[in-house]
N, C-alpha and C positions, 0 to 999 in steps of 0.2 A: 293320719296323725303324725307320721314320723317326719313327712315333708313340712308339716305345720311347725313342729318343734325346731326342725333344722333351720327354717326361716327365722324363727325367733332367735335362735342361738347365733345366727350369722347377722341379722340385722340389729338386733337389740344388744347382744353381749359380745359383738365382734370376734367370734370364733370363727377360724378357718373352716369352710365347708368340707375341705379334705379330710379334716379330723373326725368329722361326725359320721359314725356308722352305729347300727344298733349294738355292735358288739363293743363299742368304744367305752371305756370306764369314764367317770366323771374327771379323774386326773388327766385322761388323754385328751379331752376336750376343755382342759382348763377350767372346770367348774369348782371354784373354791367356795368356801362357806358364804362369802359375801355375793358371789354370783349366783349361788343357789337361792339366796334370799330374793335377789333382784328377779330370777326366774320365776318364782313363786307369785311375786307381784305382777309380773308381766302376764302369767298364765291366767290370773284372776281377772285383771282389767280387760286383756285382750280377747279372751276365750270364754271367761265366765267359770273358769275351772278352779274350784277351790282345792289347792294341793298345798299343804303347809311346807314350810322350809325344812321342818323336822322330817317330815315324810321324804322329801327329796333327798335330804342327808342320808337317809338309811338305805336307799338303793345304790346299787354299784354301777349300773351300765345305762346308757341312753336307751337302750331297748326297754329297761325296766320303767324308765320314766314315761316312754310311750304307753307302756302297759297301763300305768297309773292315769295317764290322761285319758286313755279309752274308757278305762272303769268309771272315771268322774264324768265323762261327757255322757254316759248312758244314764247315770243317776241325776243329771241336771234336769 
């Protein structure tokens, strides 16, 4: 799931792949509130994962976003 998220962040949100690690904070990968909304929409459209922008705002790291994605992919 990390590689999937990394691909989305690089291809859709134009984030440098070098910045994206499981430990990276949202600030490290330049995920501001607008980018978080866009990420939420992309996750639902491309992967069918319903993760609200509010939920994404509350997590601190890329690893936590991956954990949310894993959790939601099980319930889909």
